[in-house]
LUMMAR-509240 format. One record per residue (C-alpha): residue in three letters; x, y, z. Coordinates in steps of 0.5 Angstrom, whole numbers, plus 2048, in hexadecimal, padded with zeros to 3 digits. Example, Ala and Ser with C-alpha at 12.3 -4.5 7.8 and 13.67 -1.06 7.14 Angstrom:
ALA8197F7810
SER81B7FE80E
END
This chain:
MET82E7D3918
VAL82D7CD91D
LEU8267D091F
LEU8237D0918
ILE8257C9916
ALA8227C791D
VAL81C7CB91B
PHE81A7C9914
LEU81C7C1915
PRO8167BF917
ASP8127C3912
MET8177BF90C
MET8167B890F
GLN80E7BA90F
SER80E7BC908
MET8127B6906
GLY80D7B1909
LEU8087B5905
ALA80B7B48FF
ALA80C7AD900
ALA8057AB902
GLY8037AF8FB
LEU8077AB8F7
VAL8057A48FA
LEU7FD7A78F9
ALA7FF7A98F2
ALA8027A28F1
LEU7FC79E8F3
SER7F87A38EF
VAL7FC7A18E9
PHE7FC7998EB
ALA7F479A8EB
LYS7F379D8E5
MET7F87988E1
ARG7F47928E5
ARG7ED7968E2
GLU7F07968DB
ARG7F278F8DB
THR7EB78D8DE
ALA7E87918D8
SER7EC78F8D3
LYS7EB7878D5
SER7E37898D5
SER7E478D8CE
GLN7E77878CB
SER7E27828CE
ASP7DC7878CC
LEU7E07878C5
LYS7E077F8C5
ASP7D977F8C6
LEU7D77848C1
ILE7DB7808BB
PHE7D97798BE
HIS7D37788BA
ASP7D477D8B4
GLU7D37798AE
ARG7D977C8AB
SER7E07798AC
ILE7E377E8B1
PHE7EA77F8B3
VAL7ED7838B9
THR7F57858B7
ALA7FB7888BA
SER7FE78D8B5
SER8037888B4
GLY7FE7838B1
GLU7FE77F8B7
ILE7F777C8B8
LEU7F477E8BF
ASN7ED77B8BE
ARG7E97788B9
ASN7E17768B8
ALA7DE76F8B7
ALA7DD7718B0
ALA7E47738AE
ARG7E676C8B1
GLN7E17698AD
MET7E376C8A6
PHE7EB76D8A7
GLY7EC7678AC
ASP7F27688B1
HIS7F77678AB
GLY7FD76C8AC
GLY7FC76D8B3
ASP7FB7748B6
ILE7FE7788B0
LEU7F877B8AC
GLU7FC77B8A6
LYS7FD7738A6
VAL7F67728A8
ILE7F37758A2
GLY7F877389D
SER7F576D89C
HIS7EF771899
PHE7F2777897
PRO7F8779891
ASN7FD77D894
PRO7FA77E89B
SER80078289D
ALA7FF788898
ILE7F778889A
ILE7F97888A2
PHE7FE78E8A1
ARG7FA79289C
LEU7F37928A1
GLN7F77928A7
ALA7FB7988A5
LYS7F479C8A3
ALA7F179A8A9
THR7F779D8AD
ARG7F57A48AA
LEU7EE7A38A9
ASN7EC79F8AF
ALA7E879A8AA
ALA7E97978A3
GLN7E679289E
GLU7E778E898
ASP7E4789893
VAL7E9783892
VAL7E877F88C
THR7EB77788D
ARG7EA771888
ASN7E476F88B
ALA7E077588E
ARG7E077C890
PHE7E277F897
HIS7E078589A
VAL7E578789F
ALA7E478D8A4
ILE7E978F8AA
HIS7E87948B0
SER7ED7978B4
LEU7ED7958BC
PRO7F07988C2
GLY7F77958C4
GLU7F97958BD
ARG7F478F8BB
PHE7F078E8B5
LEU7EA78A8B4
TRP7E97878AD
ALA7E27848AA
VAL7E37808A4
GLU7DC77E8A1
GLU7DB77989B
ASN7D777C895
SER7D2777892
ASP7D477888A
ARG7D9772889
LEU7DE772883
SER7DB76D87E
ALA7E276A87C
GLY7E4769883
ARG7E0763885
GLY7E075F87E
ALA7E676187B
ASP7EB75C87D
LYS7E675787A
ILE7E8759873
SER7EE75886F
LEU7EE75F86C
PRO7F376386F
MET7F0769873
MET7F276E878
THR7EE77487C
VAL7F277B87B
SER7F078187F
GLY7F078887C
THR7F778987F
GLY7FA78387B
THR7FA77E882
ILE7F8777880
LEU7F3775885
TYR7F276E883
MET7F576987E
ASN7F276387C
GLU7F575C87C
ALA7F775C875
MET7F9763875
ARG7FE76187B
SER80075B878
ILE80275F872
ALA806765876
GLY80976087A
GLU808764880
ARG803769884
MET804770881
LYS802776884
ALA80277B87E
VAL80077A877
ASP80677E875
ARG80A778877
LEU807773872
PHE80777886C
SER80C77C869
GLU806781867
VAL80078186B
PRO7FA780867
SER7F5785867
ILE7F1783860
SER7ED77D860
GLY7EE77885B
ALA7F577A85A
VAL7FB77685A
HIS80177685F
GLN807773861
LEU80676F867
LYS80C76D86C
THR80B76686E
LYS80F761872
ASP81175E86B
GLY813764868
VAL80F769864
ILE809768860
SER80476C85C
VAL7FD76C85F
GLN7F677085D
VAL7F4773863
ILE7EC774864
ILE7EB779869
VAL7E477986C
PRO7E277F871
GLY7DF77E878
ALA7DD78287E
GLY7E1786882
GLY7E678887D
ARG7E878087C
SER7E977C876
GLU7E9775874
TYR7EF77386F
TYR7EE76D86B
LEU7F476A867
ALA7F4766861
PRO7FA76485D
LEU7F8766856
ALA7FC76B851
ASN80176784D
GLU802761852
THR80175A851
VAL7FB757855
THR7FC751859
ASP7F774B859
GLY7F674D860
ASN7F375485E
ARG7ED75385B
PHE7E7758859
ASP7E275485E
ILE7E6757864
LEU7E375E861
GLU7DC75C861
ASP7DA760868
PHE7DF765866
PRO7DC76C868
VAL7DE76F861
ALA7DB76D85A
LEU7E0769856
LEU7DF76684F
ARG7E476184C
ILE7E4762844
LYS7E775F83E
PRO7EB76483A
ASN7E5763835
GLY7E076583A
ASP7DD75F83C
ILE7DC75F844
GLU7DF759847
ASP7DD75A84E
ALA7DA75F852
ASN7D976085A
LYS7D376185E
LEU7D376985E
ALA7D5769856
ARG7CF765855
GLN7CA769859
LEU7CD770856
LEU7CC76D84F
ASP7C676984F
MET7C976384D
LYS7C675C84F
ASP7CC75884D
LYS7D375984F
LYS7D5758848
GLY7D3757841
ARG7D275F83F
HIS7D576383B
LEU7D876A83E
SER7D476E839
ASP7CE76B83B
LEU7CE76E842
ILE7D2775841
GLY7D377A83B
GLY7D478183A
LEU7DC78183A
GLY7DC785834
ARG7E1781830
PRO7E077982E
LEU7E0775835
GLU7E4770831
ASP7EA775830
TRP7EA777838
LEU7EA76F83A
ALA7F076E835
ASP7F4774837
ALA7F377183F
ALA7F576A83C
ASP7FB76D839
GLY7FD770840
ARG7FB77783E
SER7F677C841
LEU7F6777847
HIS7F277A84E
GLN7F078084A
PRO7E878184C
GLU7E3782847
VAL7DC784848
LEU7D7780844
ARG7CF77F844
ALA7CC779846
ARG7C7776841
SER7C2772846
GLY7BD77684B
GLU7B877B849
ASP7BC78184D
GLU7C278384A
THR7C878084E
TYR7CF78284D
LEU7D577D84E
GLN7DD77F84F
VAL7E177984D
SER7E877884E
LEU7EC77384A
GLY7F276E84D
ARG7F6769849
VAL7F676284C
ILE7FB75C849
GLU7F975584B
ASN7FD74F848
GLY7FF754842
GLU7F8756840
VAL7F675E841
SER7F075F845
LEU7ED766847
LEU7EA76884D
ALA7E576E84E
LEU7E4772854
VAL7DD774853
THR7DA77A858
ASP7D377D858
ALA7D5785855
THR7CD787854
GLU7CE78C85A
LEU7D478E858
LYS7D178F851
THR7CB792854
LEU7CF798857
GLU7D3799851
ALA7CD79A84D
GLN7CA79F853
PHE7D17A3852
VAL7D17A384B
GLN7C97A584B
SER7CB7AA850
GLN7D07AD84C
LYS7CC7AD846
MET7C67B1849
GLN7CB7B684C
ALA7CE7B7845
ILE7C87B8842
GLY7C57BC847
GLN7CB7C1847
LEU7CA7C183F
ALA7C37C2840
GLY7C47C8844
GLY7C97CB83F
VAL7C57CA839
ALA7BF7CD83D
HIS7C37D383E
ASP7C57D4837
PHE7BE7D2834
ASN7BB7D8839
ASN7C07DD836
LEU7BD7DB82F
LEU7B67DB831
THR7B77E2834
ALA7B97E482D
ILE7B47E1829
SER7AE7E282D
GLY7B07E982F
HIS7B17EB827
CYS7AB7E8826
ASP7A87ED82B
LEU7AB7F3827
LEU7A87F0821
MET7A17EF824
LEU7A17F7826
ARG7A27F981F
HIS79C7F481D
ASP7947F581E
PRO7917EE820
GLY78D7EF819
ASP7947EF815
MET7957E9811
ASP79C7E8814
TYR7997E881B
GLY7977E181C
ASP79E7DF81A
LEU7A17E381F
GLU79C7E0824
GLN79E7D9822
ILE7A67DB823
ASN7A47DE82A
GLN7A07D882C
ASN7A57D382A
ALA7AB7D782D
ASN7A77D6834
ARG7A67CF833
ALA7AD7CE832
ALA7AE7D2838
SER7AA7CD83C
LEU7AE7C7839
VAL7B47CB83C
GLY7B17CB842
GLN7B07C4842
LEU7B87C3841
LEU7B97C7847
ALA7B47C384B
PHE7B87BD849
SER7BE7C084B
ARG7BB7C3851
LYS7BE7CA850
GLN7B77CD850
ASN7B47D1856
LEU7AE7CE85A
GLN7A97D285D
LEU7A87CD863
GLU7A17CD867
VAL79E7C886B
LEU7987C4867
ASP7937C0868
MET7937BB862
ARG78C7BA862
ASP78A7C1861
THR7907C285C
LEU78D7BC858
SER7867BE859
ASP7887C5856
LEU78C7C1850
ALA7867BC84F
HIS7837C0849
LEU7897C1845
LEU78B7BA846
ASN7847B8843
ARG7857BC83D
LEU78C7B983C
VAL78A7B283C
GLY7837B3838
ALA77D7B0838
GLN77F7A8837
ILE7837A883D
ALA7807A8844
LEU7847AC84A
ASN7837A9851
LEU7867AD857
THR7867AA85E
HIS7897AD864
ASP78B7AB86B
PRO7867AF86F
LYS78B7B1874
LEU7907B286F
MET7967B6872
SER7997BD86F
VAL7A07BD86B
ARG7A47C3869
ALA7A57C4862
ASP7A47C985C
ARG79D7C985A
ARG79E7CA852
GLN7A47C5852
LEU7A07C0855
GLU79A7C1851
GLN79F7C084B
VAL7A17B984E
ILE79A7B784E
MET7997B9847
ASN79F7B6844
LEU79D7AF847
VAL7967B0845
VAL7977B283E
ASN79C7AC83E
ALA7977A7840
ARG7927AA83B
ASP7977A9835
ALA7987A2838
MET7907A0837
ALA78F7A4831
GLY78A7A182C
THR78879C832
GLY7857A0837
GLY78579E83F
GLU7867A1845
ILE78B7A5848
THR78C7A5850
ILE78F7AA854
GLU78F7A885C
THR7927AC862
ARG7947A9869
ASN7987A986F
ALA79E7A4870
LYS7A27A3876
LEU7A97A0874
GLN7AC79C87A
SER7B279B877
ASP7B679E871
LEU7B379C86A
ARG7B8799865
ARG7B679985E
ASP7B879B857
ARG7BF79D859
ALA7BC7A285E
ILE7BB7A2866
VAL7B57A5868
PRO7B67A7870
ARG7B17A4875
GLY7AC7A9877
ASP7A57AC875
TYR7A37AD86E
VAL79D7AF869
VAL79D7AA864
VAL79A7AC85D
LYS7997A6858
VAL7977A7851
ARG7947A184E
ASP79279F847
LEU790799843
GLY79479A83C
THR799797838
GLY79E79783E
ILE7A679783D
ALA7AB79283C
LYS7AF790841
ASP7B679183E
LYS7B379883D
LEU7B079A844
SER7B779C846
LYS7B87A1841
ILE7B17A5841
PHE7B47AA846
GLU7BA7AC841
PRO7B97B283D
PHE7B77B2836
TYR7B67AA837
THR7AE7A9835
THR7AB7A2833
LYS7A67A682E
GLY7A77A7827
VAL7AB7AC823
GLY7A77B3824
GLU7A37B1829
GLY7A77B382F
THR7AD7B7832
GLY7B07B2837
LEU7B07B783C
GLY7A97B6840
LEU7AB7B0844
SER7B27B3845
THR7AF7BA847
ALA7AA7B684C
TYR7B17B384F
GLY7B47BA850
ILE7AE7BD853
VAL7AD7B7858
LYS7B47B785A
GLN7B57BE85B
SER7AF7BE85F
GLY7B27B9864
GLY7AE7B3861
PHE7AF7AC85D
ILE7AC7AA857
PHE7AB7A2855
ALA7A879F84F
ASP7A579884E
SER7A2795848
ILE7A078F845
GLU7A078E83D
GLY79978E83B
LYS79678F841
GLY798796843
SER79C79B847
GLU79D79E84E
PHE7A17A4851
THR7A27A5858
ILE7A47AB85B
PHE7A67AC863
PHE7A67B3865
PRO7A87B486C
THR7A37B7871
TYR7A37BE874
ASP79F7C087A
ARG7A17C787B
PRO79D7CD878
ALA79E7D1872
VAL79F7D8874
GLU7A67D9873
GLU7A57D686B
GLU79F7DB86A
ALA7A27E186D
ALA7A97E0868
ARG7A57E0862
LYS7A77E585D
PRO7A27EA85B
PRO7A07EA853
ILE7A47EE84E
ALA7A07F584D
VAL79D7F6847
ASP7A07FB842
ILE79B801841
GLY79F80683D
PRO7A680983C
ILE7AA80C842
ASP7B1810842
GLY7B780D845
VAL7BE80B843
VAL7C0803843
LEU7C7800842
LEU7C57F983F
VAL7CB7F4840
GLU7CA7EE83B
ASP7CF7EA838
GLU7CB7E6833
ALA7CA7EC82D
PRO7C37E982B
VAL7C07EA832
ARG7C37F0833
ALA7C17F382C
PHE7BA7F182E
ALA7BA7F4835
SER7BD7FA833
ARG7B77FC82E
ALA7B27F9833
LEU7B47FE838
ARG7B5804833
LEU7AE803831
ARG7AB804838
GLY7AF80B838
PHE7B580883C
GLU7BC80B83A
VAL7C1805839
LEU7C880483A
GLU7CB7FD838
ALA7D17F983A
GLU7D37F2838
SER7D77F083F
GLY7D77F2846
GLU7DE7F5845
GLU7DB7FA83F
ALA7D57FC844
LEU7DA7FE849
GLU7DE802844
VAL7D7805842
LEU7D680784A
ARG7DD80A84B
ASP7DA811848
ALA7D781484F
GLU7D381984B
LEU7CF813848
SER7C881284B
ILE7C680B84B
ASP7BF80984D
ILE7BF80284D
VAL7C37FC84A
VAL7C17F6846
THR7C67F1846
ASP7C77E9845
VAL7CA7E584A
VAL7CE7E0847
MET7D37E3842
PRO7DB7E2840
GLY7DF7E6845
LEU7DC7EA84B
ASP7D57E784C
GLY7CF7EB84D
PRO7CF7EB855
SER7D67EC855
TRP7D77F2851
VAL7D07F5854
LYS7D47F585B
GLN7DA7F8858
ALA7D57FE855
ARG7D17FE85C
GLU7D780185F
ALA7D780885C
ARG7CF80785A
PRO7CC804860
GLU7C580585E
LEU7C5802858
LYS7BF7FE856
VAL7C07F8852
VAL7BC7F384E
PHE7C07EC84D
VAL7BE7E8847
SER7C07E0846
GLY7BF7DA842
TYR7C07D6849
ALA7BC7D684E
GLU7BC7DB854
GLU7BE7D6859
ASN7C57D5856
PHE7C77DC858
ASN7C27DE85E
GLU7C87DF863
ASP7CB7E485F
GLN7C57E885D
SER7C37E8865
ASP7C97EC866
ILE7C77F1861
PRO7C17F5863
ASN7BC7F985E
SER7BD7F3859
ILE7B87EE856
PHE7B87E8852
LEU7B57E784B
PRO7B67E0848
LYS7B77DF840
PRO7B47DF83B
PHE7B07E583D
SER7AB7E9838
LEU7AB7F0837
ASN7A67F283C
GLU7A97EE841
LEU7B07F1840
THR7AD7F8840
ALA7A87F7846
THR7AD7F484A
VAL7B27FA849
ARG7AC7FF84A
GLY7AA7FB850
GLN7B17FC853
LEU7B2803852
THR7AB805855
ASP7AC7FF85B
ILE7A57FC858
ALA7A97F5858
ALA7AF7F685C
END
């Protein structure tokens, strides 16, 4: 044992020495690393100091506790050294509630490494940004924006109490008059009012150092969500000599002082500008405004007696060429025992315009829905009329004395069908066959017909841009628009002659065009102008000319659908139409069509083949499903005359009941689309479960696009619009059976 210790003792001593040496080296290494880090940290701080020194923004470097570690010259210049080395105290001279701002931004920067916020004060708006730095430090950058608040600099000079309030209810600023009434600098608006004001012109109870008083609060919205509150002791308060109306001369809201009989005692500057008044007094209120709907004297008398106070009324200003609407709210003032009225007047023209736009939109939508429904019902009636007329004409030779009468019935039914088509165009429920068009070619092809329409006394002049761009529209409907406009121009020059000019040109709108309650988006357009030298349209009628059934022509001279049809077609094509007119000098209609620069291959390929010509009888069993008895009677007789065997049903449910007989062979179904209960596509889909190869002809008084999605799910189907003639019906059924028109 002794020998073992003797042998291993030197080795143990050697190991201990090596371990000690290792510890020393490690300690030296750690010491050297710490020294390098301190040197790097000092170097980093030095670099950061150099970096922020010349920055124009106010820069602070702080610890997480808010202690300022460094600041640049701009920060010292803006905030000074007030507050020492605590950020909250330094910026407190410029920012309301600085502790909340610092806490909010620093917490966000701790999570996201950076944050920023716009802070609105009484005199300016500041942009505050914060970035997280190594070592639990933060870099703050404060930049003042140039949009100064209007009230901050000069508000202390006026004796009217006012304050600036943020969107959250924090009082950013109180002028001297406001501070004098309140007795101290308040931080929140709810400290002054039992109910926070939200409507300008309303009366509220204000808590003052001397008690509660009634004041009228005028709220003027400002930028950044802030508002300026102006206070005037009005309602049922005795006004002292020191509170004269002349302090309201530069008030940012129009105010009038009125006697109970309507004579104006005083008006501030903004009121005189709004009502076009040259003097402060001497006018009667009825000379300036009207349109109340009841005697103005009764309204004023009610207000003088304390009734209907502060209830705004919208009236119309009598001055100026353009219509100006005013919202007027009355308050009562008692001075030396005498009652006067104070009127708060604001411009409500824009509000009234928006209201008119909404009413017009609702009216046009309702008329459009009505037009679509009426067109559907008319198409059913016209199908029965023209169909039975066709049946009668089959039994009469052209030489028969009754044949001419039947032909007149048929022609007038077709005219009625055209009128229904115009209703569908107005309601935008027709299916357009869109194609790429060159307006020069379209108008050239139409020129011969237009010349015949205008007659010999009127010259037709066409001018085109040689580099005119293409548009995408329905050629037939576009021709209808031009024809309607030219016919109106011709009628406006009836008996006097003159010239109608049709002009086309390219136009590029750099910004949105706002006109006549419409907004034309910026972009490239083809502009079509139709100009005449006729009688013109009165200014009060110009806004109504696109309404259906409205016409400036005499009784029996027009339907009132020409311009409404043009309006519907243009809008459905994605365009815009406007009218300008000077009474006695002529009118000009301007159409904006969006340009289109892609080829028309898809549109041409999508065109449907024409309906086949009916050339004789053919065998087959037809299931006819139609809820309108006259239409069903005509269609049934027409199909039987051509050799078909016809089974009838007046609803989708009855048709399914007929098809329950598995032994019954049905070659084709002719069904209406819109019916009570199951509609056409719905019952056909159910029938297809047992008879998947069933061929179908859908008929409807509505346009095809109204059920295109349903039809796409039903193969071997075709659409036939109402009203249809005998030949159109039988040829379509024949074509569907023989795959001629499938």
